[in-house]
Phi, psi and omega in degrees: 000124181280152179295148180265145173285127176206174185258026182285333184259121189293346181261021183248158176299321180301311180301310181297325178293314181293317183288318189251310189284315184297315177300322178294317178299315180297318178299318178295322178295318177300312180300315181293325178297315178296318179298316180294317179297323180285330184274346181232102183299334181264017180301128189274357182258135176285101186298327179294320178294316179298314180298320179296318180294319179291323177296319177296316178301315180299316179296316180297321179295310185294334181257013174055046178283167178294148174291147182247156174287153181261136174254154177121199182247150180160145187291341182244011180298317179297321178298312178302308183299319177296321178296318179295318180296330181280347180295142177285157180305331181271007180221031183242025174246172185300322182271339183262341183284152170303152187301102183239005192305315195292334177293322183295323183300330182292325187298308183297341182277351177284135179292000000 
């Protein structure tokens, strides 16, 4: 079994990405969502709801909370949820889990 990439070791790219890069990326997405919502009066997404979900995601990531199952529709939600359910208790937080971050970001942006 090969070692998994995760953010448990502070001297790794994974750790630095989760600690530094991902929060910045989420903040930029929040900012862009508000800009888009303000510039298009007929924008169909509730920007406050999206921003709140992304802010919660950012907080959970920064405080190394457990990964959560995804609710909603999408062709790979079941795959994601099954992968999260298979994680061991010592590998189901943002810094201990194998790198799964990017799938989660898509969900809050759905109307």
